VOLOPA-854412 format. One record per residue (C-alpha): residue in three letters; x, y, z. Coordinates in nm, 2 decimals. Each point is the difference from the previous one (the first is absolute). Example, Ala and Ser with C-alpha at 12.3 -4.5 7.8 and 13.67 -1.06 7.14 Angstrom:
2
residu = Ala, east = 1.23, north = -0.45, up = 0.78
residu = Ser, east = 0.14, north = 0.34, up = -0.07
***
This chain:
344
residu = Met, east = 4.04, north = -4.31, up = 0.62
residu = Ser, east = 0.28, north = -0.22, up = -0.10
residu = Leu, east = 0.21, north = -0.23, up = 0.22
residu = Asn, east = 0.29, north = -0.01, up = -0.25
residu = Arg, east = 0.23, north = 0.18, up = 0.25
residu = Ala, east = -0.02, north = -0.30, up = 0.24
residu = Cys, east = 0.09, north = -0.36, up = -0.08
residu = Pro, east = -0.33, north = -0.19, up = 0.02
residu = Asp, east = 0.19, north = -0.31, up = 0.13
residu = Ala, east = 0.18, north = 0.17, up = 0.28
residu = Pro, east = -0.04, north = -0.20, up = 0.32
residu = Ala, east = 0.05, north = 0.31, up = 0.22
residu = Pro, east = -0.24, north = 0.30, up = 0.02
residu = Val, east = 0.13, north = 0.33, up = -0.13
residu = Ile, east = -0.05, north = 0.29, up = 0.24
residu = Ala, east = 0.12, north = 0.34, up = -0.12
residu = Asp, east = 0.23, north = 0.20, up = 0.23
residu = Ser, east = -0.27, north = 0.28, up = 0.03
residu = Ala, east = -0.28, north = -0.25, up = 0.08
residu = Ala, east = -0.11, north = -0.04, up = 0.36
residu = Val, east = -0.12, north = -0.31, up = 0.17
residu = Leu, east = -0.14, north = 0.05, up = 0.35
residu = Gly, east = -0.08, north = -0.31, up = 0.20
residu = Thr, east = 0.03, north = -0.36, up = -0.13
residu = Ala, east = -0.14, north = -0.06, up = -0.34
residu = Trp, east = 0.00, north = -0.33, up = -0.20
residu = Ile, east = 0.15, north = 0.07, up = -0.34
residu = Gly, east = 0.02, north = -0.26, up = -0.27
residu = Ala, east = 0.29, north = -0.10, up = -0.23
residu = Gly, east = 0.08, north = 0.25, up = -0.27
residu = Ala, east = -0.25, north = 0.26, up = 0.14
residu = Val, east = 0.08, north = 0.36, up = -0.05
residu = Leu, east = -0.05, north = 0.30, up = 0.23
residu = Ala, east = 0.10, north = 0.30, up = -0.21
residu = Gln, east = 0.14, north = 0.34, up = 0.10
residu = Gly, east = -0.20, north = 0.19, up = 0.25
residu = Thr, east = -0.24, north = -0.29, up = 0.07
residu = Val, east = -0.10, north = -0.03, up = 0.37
residu = Val, east = -0.13, north = -0.33, up = 0.15
residu = Arg, east = -0.14, north = 0.03, up = 0.36
residu = Ser, east = -0.07, north = -0.35, up = 0.13
residu = His, east = -0.15, north = -0.03, up = 0.35
residu = Gln, east = 0.02, north = -0.34, up = 0.15
residu = Glu, east = 0.13, north = -0.15, up = -0.32
residu = Ala, east = -0.31, north = 0.10, up = -0.18
residu = Val, east = 0.14, north = 0.07, up = -0.35
residu = Ser, east = 0.08, north = -0.28, up = -0.25
residu = Ile, east = 0.12, north = 0.06, up = -0.35
residu = Gly, east = 0.02, north = -0.30, up = -0.24
residu = Asn, east = 0.28, north = -0.13, up = -0.22
residu = His, east = 0.11, north = 0.23, up = -0.29
residu = Ser, east = -0.26, north = 0.27, up = 0.09
residu = Ala, east = 0.10, north = 0.37, up = -0.01
residu = Val, east = -0.11, north = 0.31, up = 0.18
residu = Leu, east = 0.14, north = 0.30, up = -0.19
residu = Glu, east = 0.12, north = 0.34, up = 0.09
residu = Asn, east = -0.14, north = 0.20, up = 0.29
residu = Ser, east = -0.28, north = -0.25, up = 0.08
residu = Ser, east = -0.12, north = -0.08, up = 0.35
residu = Val, east = -0.10, north = -0.34, up = 0.13
residu = Ile, east = -0.16, north = 0.00, up = 0.35
residu = Gly, east = -0.11, north = -0.32, up = 0.18
residu = Thr, east = -0.13, north = -0.06, up = 0.35
residu = Ala, east = -0.10, north = -0.31, up = 0.20
residu = Asp, east = -0.37, north = 0.09, up = -0.06
residu = Gln, east = 0.05, north = 0.11, up = -0.36
residu = Pro, east = 0.29, north = -0.19, up = -0.16
residu = Val, east = 0.14, north = 0.04, up = -0.35
residu = Ala, east = 0.05, north = -0.31, up = -0.21
residu = Ile, east = 0.13, north = 0.04, up = -0.35
residu = Gly, east = 0.03, north = -0.30, up = -0.24
residu = Gln, east = 0.27, north = -0.09, up = -0.25
residu = Arg, east = 0.11, north = 0.20, up = -0.30
residu = Thr, east = -0.23, north = 0.29, up = 0.08
residu = Val, east = 0.13, north = 0.35, up = -0.08
residu = Phe, east = -0.11, north = 0.32, up = 0.17
residu = Gly, east = 0.08, north = 0.32, up = -0.19
residu = His, east = 0.16, north = 0.32, up = 0.14
residu = Arg, east = -0.16, north = 0.17, up = 0.31
residu = Cys, east = -0.26, north = -0.27, up = 0.07
residu = Gln, east = -0.15, north = -0.02, up = 0.35
residu = Val, east = -0.08, north = -0.36, up = 0.13
residu = Ile, east = -0.16, north = 0.01, up = 0.34
residu = Gly, east = -0.13, north = -0.33, up = 0.15
residu = Ala, east = -0.08, north = -0.16, up = -0.34
residu = Arg, east = 0.04, north = -0.34, up = -0.15
residu = Val, east = 0.11, north = -0.03, up = -0.36
residu = Gly, east = 0.02, north = -0.31, up = -0.22
residu = Asn, east = 0.26, north = -0.13, up = -0.25
residu = Leu, east = 0.10, north = 0.16, up = -0.33
residu = Cys, east = -0.18, north = 0.33, up = 0.06
residu = Glu, east = 0.10, north = 0.33, up = -0.17
residu = Val, east = -0.08, north = 0.29, up = 0.23
residu = Gly, east = 0.03, north = 0.35, up = -0.16
residu = Asn, east = 0.19, north = 0.30, up = 0.13
residu = Gly, east = -0.17, north = 0.18, up = 0.29
residu = Thr, east = -0.25, north = -0.27, up = 0.08
residu = Ile, east = -0.15, north = -0.01, up = 0.35
residu = Leu, east = -0.10, north = -0.33, up = 0.17
residu = Leu, east = -0.18, north = 0.05, up = 0.33
residu = Pro, east = -0.04, north = -0.23, up = 0.30
residu = Gly, east = -0.18, north = -0.32, up = -0.08
residu = Ala, east = 0.02, north = 0.04, up = -0.38
residu = Arg, east = 0.07, north = -0.33, up = -0.19
residu = Leu, east = 0.12, north = -0.04, up = -0.35
residu = Gly, east = -0.02, north = -0.34, up = -0.18
residu = Asp, east = 0.26, north = -0.14, up = -0.22
residu = Gly, east = 0.09, north = 0.17, up = -0.33
residu = Cys, east = -0.17, north = 0.33, up = 0.07
residu = Ile, east = 0.10, north = 0.32, up = -0.19
residu = Leu, east = -0.06, north = 0.33, up = 0.17
residu = Gly, east = 0.02, north = 0.33, up = -0.19
residu = Glu, east = 0.21, north = 0.29, up = 0.13
residu = Gly, east = -0.15, north = 0.17, up = 0.31
residu = Thr, east = -0.26, north = -0.26, up = 0.06
residu = Leu, east = -0.14, north = -0.01, up = 0.36
residu = Ile, east = -0.12, north = -0.33, up = 0.14
residu = Gly, east = -0.21, north = 0.08, up = 0.31
residu = Ser, east = 0.00, north = -0.18, up = 0.33
residu = Gly, east = -0.15, north = -0.35, up = -0.02
residu = Thr, east = -0.03, north = 0.00, up = -0.38
residu = Ile, east = 0.05, north = -0.34, up = -0.16
residu = Val, east = 0.13, north = 0.00, up = -0.36
residu = Pro, east = -0.04, north = -0.33, up = -0.20
residu = Asp, east = 0.28, north = -0.17, up = -0.19
residu = Gln, east = 0.11, north = 0.15, up = -0.33
residu = Ala, east = -0.20, north = 0.32, up = 0.05
residu = Val, east = 0.10, north = 0.33, up = -0.17
residu = Val, east = -0.08, north = 0.28, up = 0.25
residu = Val, east = 0.01, north = 0.38, up = -0.04
residu = Gly, east = -0.13, north = 0.30, up = 0.19
residu = Arg, east = -0.04, north = 0.15, up = 0.34
residu = Pro, east = -0.17, north = -0.20, up = 0.14
residu = Gly, east = 0.11, north = -0.28, up = -0.23
residu = His, east = -0.24, north = -0.19, up = -0.21
residu = Val, east = 0.04, north = -0.30, up = -0.22
residu = Ile, east = -0.02, north = 0.09, up = -0.37
residu = Arg, east = 0.08, north = -0.34, up = -0.15
residu = Thr, east = 0.19, north = -0.33, up = 0.04
residu = Ala, east = 0.36, north = 0.00, up = -0.10
residu = Ser, east = 0.04, north = -0.10, up = -0.37
residu = Ala, east = 0.27, north = -0.21, up = -0.16
residu = Ala, east = 0.17, north = 0.32, up = -0.11
residu = Asp, east = 0.00, north = 0.12, up = 0.36
residu = Arg, east = 0.16, north = -0.33, up = 0.12
residu = Glu, east = 0.26, north = 0.02, up = -0.28
residu = Arg, east = 0.10, north = 0.35, up = 0.11
residu = Val, east = 0.03, north = -0.12, up = 0.36
residu = Ala, east = 0.22, north = -0.28, up = -0.11
residu = Arg, east = 0.21, north = 0.23, up = -0.21
residu = Leu, east = 0.06, north = 0.23, up = 0.29
residu = Arg, east = 0.13, north = -0.30, up = 0.20
residu = Asp, east = 0.22, north = -0.13, up = -0.29
residu = Gly, east = -0.24, north = -0.29, up = -0.04
residu = Ala, east = 0.06, north = -0.13, up = 0.35
residu = Leu, east = -0.35, north = -0.08, up = 0.13
residu = Glu, east = 0.07, north = -0.32, up = 0.20
residu = Leu, east = -0.06, north = 0.00, up = 0.37
residu = Thr, east = 0.30, north = -0.13, up = 0.19
residu = Thr, east = 0.03, north = -0.19, up = 0.33
residu = His, east = 0.28, north = 0.20, up = 0.16
residu = Pro, east = -0.11, north = 0.07, up = 0.36
residu = Arg, east = -0.04, north = 0.36, up = 0.11
residu = Gly, east = 0.25, north = 0.11, up = 0.26
residu = Pro, east = -0.03, north = 0.25, up = 0.29
residu = Ile, east = 0.17, north = 0.33, up = -0.06
residu = Thr, east = 0.07, north = 0.18, up = 0.32
residu = Gly, east = 0.26, north = 0.23, up = 0.17
residu = Gln, east = 0.15, north = 0.09, up = 0.33
residu = Thr, east = -0.05, north = 0.38, up = 0.03
residu = Ala, east = -0.32, north = 0.13, up = 0.14
residu = Ala, east = -0.20, north = 0.23, up = -0.23
residu = Gly, east = 0.07, north = 0.36, up = 0.09
residu = Ala, east = 0.32, north = -0.08, up = 0.19
residu = Thr, east = 0.18, north = 0.22, up = -0.26
residu = Met, east = -0.17, north = 0.32, up = -0.08
residu = Gly, east = -0.07, north = 0.12, up = -0.36
residu = Arg, east = 0.18, north = 0.28, up = -0.19
residu = Leu, east = -0.04, north = 0.37, up = 0.05
residu = Tyr, east = 0.11, north = 0.24, up = -0.27
residu = Ala, east = 0.03, north = 0.38, up = 0.02
residu = Tyr, east = -0.15, north = 0.23, up = -0.26
residu = Arg, east = 0.14, north = 0.35, up = -0.01
residu = Asp, east = -0.01, north = 0.11, up = 0.37
residu = Lys, east = -0.25, north = -0.26, up = 0.12
residu = Thr, east = 0.06, north = -0.35, up = 0.15
residu = Pro, east = -0.29, north = -0.23, up = 0.11
residu = Gln, east = -0.08, north = 0.01, up = 0.37
residu = Ile, east = -0.11, north = -0.34, up = 0.15
residu = Ala, east = -0.14, north = -0.03, up = 0.35
residu = Ala, east = 0.21, north = -0.23, up = 0.22
residu = Ser, east = -0.28, north = -0.25, up = 0.04
residu = Ala, east = -0.08, north = -0.02, up = -0.37
residu = Leu, east = 0.12, north = -0.29, up = -0.20
residu = Leu, east = 0.14, north = 0.03, up = -0.35
residu = Leu, east = 0.07, north = -0.34, up = -0.16
residu = Asp, east = 0.34, north = -0.02, up = -0.16
residu = Ser, east = -0.11, north = 0.00, up = -0.37
residu = Ala, east = -0.21, north = 0.31, up = 0.05
residu = Glu, east = 0.13, north = 0.34, up = -0.11
residu = Leu, east = -0.09, north = 0.35, up = 0.11
residu = Thr, east = 0.12, north = 0.32, up = -0.17
residu = Gly, east = -0.02, north = 0.37, up = 0.09
residu = Asp, east = -0.27, north = 0.18, up = 0.19
residu = Val, east = -0.16, north = -0.29, up = 0.18
residu = Ile, east = -0.11, north = -0.03, up = 0.36
residu = Val, east = -0.12, north = -0.34, up = 0.14
residu = Gly, east = -0.18, north = -0.02, up = 0.33
residu = Ala, east = 0.02, north = -0.23, up = 0.30
residu = Asp, east = -0.06, north = -0.38, up = -0.03
residu = Thr, east = -0.04, north = 0.02, up = -0.37
residu = Ile, east = 0.10, north = -0.29, up = -0.22
residu = Ile, east = 0.15, north = 0.05, up = -0.35
residu = Gly, east = 0.01, north = -0.33, up = -0.18
residu = Ala, east = 0.24, north = -0.17, up = -0.23
residu = Gly, east = 0.06, north = 0.17, up = -0.34
residu = Val, east = -0.20, north = 0.32, up = 0.09
residu = Lys, east = 0.12, north = 0.32, up = -0.16
residu = Ile, east = -0.09, north = 0.34, up = 0.16
residu = Ile, east = 0.13, north = 0.29, up = -0.20
residu = Gly, east = -0.01, north = 0.35, up = 0.13
residu = Asp, east = 0.20, north = 0.17, up = -0.28
residu = Ser, east = -0.25, north = 0.26, up = -0.10
residu = His, east = -0.10, north = 0.34, up = 0.14
residu = Gly, east = -0.23, north = -0.14, up = 0.27
residu = Pro, east = 0.03, north = -0.23, up = 0.30
residu = Val, east = -0.09, north = -0.36, up = 0.06
residu = Arg, east = -0.15, north = -0.04, up = 0.35
residu = Ile, east = -0.08, north = -0.35, up = 0.13
residu = Gly, east = -0.17, north = -0.03, up = 0.34
residu = Ala, east = 0.02, north = -0.25, up = 0.29
residu = Arg, east = -0.08, north = -0.37, up = -0.02
residu = Val, east = -0.03, north = 0.01, up = -0.38
residu = Gln, east = 0.08, north = -0.31, up = -0.21
residu = Ile, east = 0.13, north = 0.05, up = -0.36
residu = Leu, east = 0.05, north = -0.35, up = -0.14
residu = Glu, east = 0.20, north = -0.18, up = -0.27
residu = Asn, east = 0.11, north = 0.18, up = -0.32
residu = Thr, east = -0.23, north = 0.30, up = 0.06
residu = Val, east = 0.12, north = 0.34, up = -0.14
residu = Leu, east = -0.07, north = 0.34, up = 0.15
residu = His, east = 0.08, north = 0.31, up = -0.20
residu = Leu, east = -0.15, north = 0.34, up = -0.08
residu = Leu, east = -0.01, north = 0.28, up = -0.26
residu = Pro, east = 0.18, north = 0.33, up = 0.05
residu = Asp, east = -0.16, north = 0.25, up = 0.23
residu = Asn, east = -0.21, north = -0.26, up = 0.16
residu = Gln, east = 0.01, north = -0.21, up = 0.32
residu = Leu, east = -0.07, north = -0.36, up = 0.09
residu = Val, east = -0.16, north = -0.07, up = 0.34
residu = Val, east = -0.07, north = -0.34, up = 0.15
residu = Glu, east = -0.17, north = 0.04, up = 0.34
residu = Asp, east = 0.03, north = -0.23, up = 0.30
residu = Asp, east = -0.11, north = -0.37, up = -0.02
residu = Val, east = -0.03, north = -0.02, up = -0.38
residu = Val, east = 0.08, north = -0.34, up = -0.16
residu = Ile, east = 0.12, north = -0.01, up = -0.36
residu = Gly, east = 0.01, north = -0.33, up = -0.17
residu = Pro, east = 0.27, north = -0.15, up = -0.23
residu = Gly, east = 0.06, north = 0.15, up = -0.34
residu = Ala, east = -0.19, north = 0.32, up = 0.06
residu = Met, east = 0.08, north = 0.34, up = -0.16
residu = Ile, east = -0.06, north = 0.30, up = 0.23
residu = His, east = 0.07, north = 0.33, up = -0.17
residu = Gly, east = -0.03, north = 0.34, up = 0.15
residu = Cys, east = -0.33, north = -0.07, up = 0.18
residu = His, east = -0.14, north = 0.02, up = 0.35
residu = Leu, east = -0.11, north = -0.33, up = 0.17
residu = Ala, east = -0.18, north = 0.08, up = 0.33
residu = Ala, east = 0.04, north = -0.21, up = 0.32
residu = Gly, east = -0.10, north = -0.36, up = 0.01
residu = Thr, east = -0.04, north = -0.05, up = -0.37
residu = Val, east = 0.08, north = -0.33, up = -0.17
residu = Val, east = 0.14, north = 0.00, up = -0.36
residu = Glu, east = -0.02, north = -0.35, up = -0.14
residu = Pro, east = 0.27, north = -0.16, up = -0.23
residu = Ala, east = 0.09, north = 0.18, up = -0.33
residu = Ala, east = -0.23, north = 0.29, up = 0.05
residu = Ile, east = 0.09, north = 0.34, up = -0.14
residu = Val, east = -0.07, north = 0.33, up = 0.18
residu = Cys, east = 0.09, north = 0.31, up = -0.21
residu = Asp, east = 0.12, north = 0.35, up = 0.06
residu = Tyr, east = -0.21, north = 0.26, up = 0.19
residu = Ser, east = -0.26, north = -0.26, up = 0.09
residu = Arg, east = -0.13, north = -0.06, up = 0.36
residu = Val, east = -0.14, north = -0.31, up = 0.15
residu = Gly, east = -0.20, north = 0.05, up = 0.32
residu = Arg, east = 0.06, north = -0.17, up = 0.34
residu = Gln, east = -0.04, north = -0.38, up = 0.04
residu = Ser, east = -0.07, north = -0.05, up = -0.37
residu = Leu, east = 0.07, north = -0.31, up = -0.21
residu = Val, east = 0.16, north = 0.03, up = -0.35
residu = Arg, east = -0.06, north = -0.33, up = -0.17
residu = Ala, east = 0.27, north = -0.20, up = -0.17
residu = Gly, east = 0.09, north = 0.13, up = -0.35
residu = Ala, east = -0.21, north = 0.31, up = 0.04
residu = Cys, east = 0.12, north = 0.34, up = -0.13
residu = Val, east = -0.09, north = 0.32, up = 0.18
residu = Lys, east = 0.06, north = 0.26, up = -0.26
residu = Gln, east = 0.15, north = 0.35, up = 0.05
residu = Arg, east = -0.19, north = 0.25, up = 0.22
residu = Asp, east = -0.27, north = -0.24, up = 0.10
residu = Arg, east = -0.14, north = 0.04, up = 0.35
residu = Phe, east = -0.18, north = -0.27, up = 0.20
residu = Pro, east = -0.16, north = 0.02, up = 0.35
residu = Asp, east = 0.08, north = -0.20, up = 0.31
residu = Arg, east = -0.06, north = -0.38, up = -0.01
residu = Ser, east = -0.04, north = -0.01, up = -0.38
residu = Val, east = 0.04, north = -0.33, up = -0.19
residu = Leu, east = 0.17, north = 0.08, up = -0.33
residu = Asp, east = 0.02, north = -0.23, up = -0.30
residu = Gly, east = 0.05, north = 0.02, up = -0.37
residu = Phe, east = 0.22, north = 0.16, up = -0.26
residu = Pro, east = -0.05, north = 0.29, up = 0.05
residu = Ala, east = -0.12, north = -0.06, up = 0.36
residu = Arg, east = -0.35, north = 0.08, up = 0.11
residu = Gln, east = -0.16, north = -0.01, up = 0.34
residu = Val, east = -0.18, north = -0.33, up = 0.00
residu = Gly, east = -0.09, north = -0.02, up = 0.36
residu = Thr, east = 0.04, north = 0.14, up = 0.35
residu = Leu, east = 0.15, north = -0.19, up = 0.30
residu = Ala, east = -0.20, north = -0.02, up = 0.32
residu = Asp, east = 0.33, north = -0.07, up = 0.19
residu = Pro, east = 0.37, north = 0.05, up = -0.06
residu = Pro, east = 0.14, north = -0.24, up = -0.27
residu = Pro, east = 0.12, north = -0.33, up = 0.16
residu = Arg, east = 0.37, north = -0.08, up = 0.01
residu = Pro, east = 0.09, north = -0.17, up = -0.33
residu = Ser, east = 0.13, north = -0.35, up = 0.01
residu = Trp, east = 0.32, north = 0.11, up = -0.19
residu = Ala, east = 0.09, north = 0.27, up = 0.25
residu = Leu, east = 0.31, north = -0.04, up = 0.22
residu = Ser, east = 0.05, north = 0.00, up = 0.37
residu = Arg, east = 0.31, north = 0.03, up = 0.22
residu = Pro, east = -0.04, north = -0.35, up = 0.14
residu = Ala, east = -0.04, north = -0.14, up = -0.36
residu = Leu, east = 0.31, north = 0.19, up = -0.11
residu = Ala, east = 0.20, north = -0.17, up = 0.27
residu = Thr, east = -0.07, north = -0.34, up = -0.16
residu = Leu, east = 0.11, north = 0.10, up = -0.35
residu = Val, east = 0.36, north = -0.06, up = -0.09
residu = Arg, east = 0.15, north = 0.16, up = -0.30
residu = Val, east = 0.16, north = -0.20, up = -0.29
residu = Arg, east = 0.07, north = 0.30, up = -0.22
***
C-alpha cells in the first residue's frame, strides 16, 4: 500500500471526490481519504493523524462512546472496516481488515489481509497479526520495518502539524442517492425511506418505509430476480447487495446490515443483525432475529433457524440467542442523521 500518489509533506489533507465525510472529523496534515471511503463521525469522534491514509472503499465509524483515533503515517488498505477502534503510529493494515469497537493497535503493527481484530482486543507495539480472529505470529522484523519505510518513501518521522476539523454544511440525506433503470425496471423507494446521496440502486429493487440506505451502498437488481427490502431496515456504509440470475434477494423488516458487508441473493429474516464485512451468499436463509458475526461467510444454500449466532469462514451456528440481538453501536438513527453534515 504505497503513498507515492500523495505528497507526504502536503499540509492539507487529500479527500477524493468520491469519498464521503459525514459529521465533523479531525483530519491531519497530508492525510488521504481515497475514492469511495466513507467516514462517519458522530460528535467529532473520528481523528486521523498526519500523513495517514484510508484507501478505497473503506469505512471509518466513530461515536461518542466508541471513537476512532488513528495515529500518524498509518495506512489502511482497500475495503477496511474501522469501527470504534484506536490505532497507533506507523501501522500497516492489510486490505479487508476489520477492527471492531474497543480494539487497540500499538505503534508499528502489521496486519495481514482480511485480519479481524475483535472488540476490546489489545495488540502490542510492533506485532504482526493475521487471521480471523487475529493472532500475533511474531514481532515485526528489521525487514518488515524496511518495507514499511519503503512504502512511505522513507518518511517515518512524526510531525507536529495540528489536526484540523473537516466538516460541511449539508445534512446527510438532504440529497437522495442515484436510481438507475435496468431494462424495464426502476427502483421503487418508499417516501419515508432515506437513501444517502452516494448510494446507488439499479433495476428491480423495492425499498420499504423508514429504511436507511447508507453512504456508498450499492444495490443492484440487474438479474432475473427481484431485490426486496422491508421496512425500518438499515444497510450501512459501502455494503453491496446483488444476486445471481433466476434468484431473489429478500431483506425482511428491521434487519440491520453493517458497513462493508456483501449480501448476495439470500434471505435475511426479520430482526437479524449482520455485522461489518460479513458475507451472506446466494440461496442461503438466515432465520429471524439472528446475528451474523463480523467477517463471517454464510455459504450458498445454507439454512439457519431463528435466533442463530453465526460465525466463521464458512459460518457455523455457534450459539442461540435468548432474546433478539441488541441494537449495534454502529447503527444509525434518524436523530443521529440530523446531526451529521456532509463534506463529500
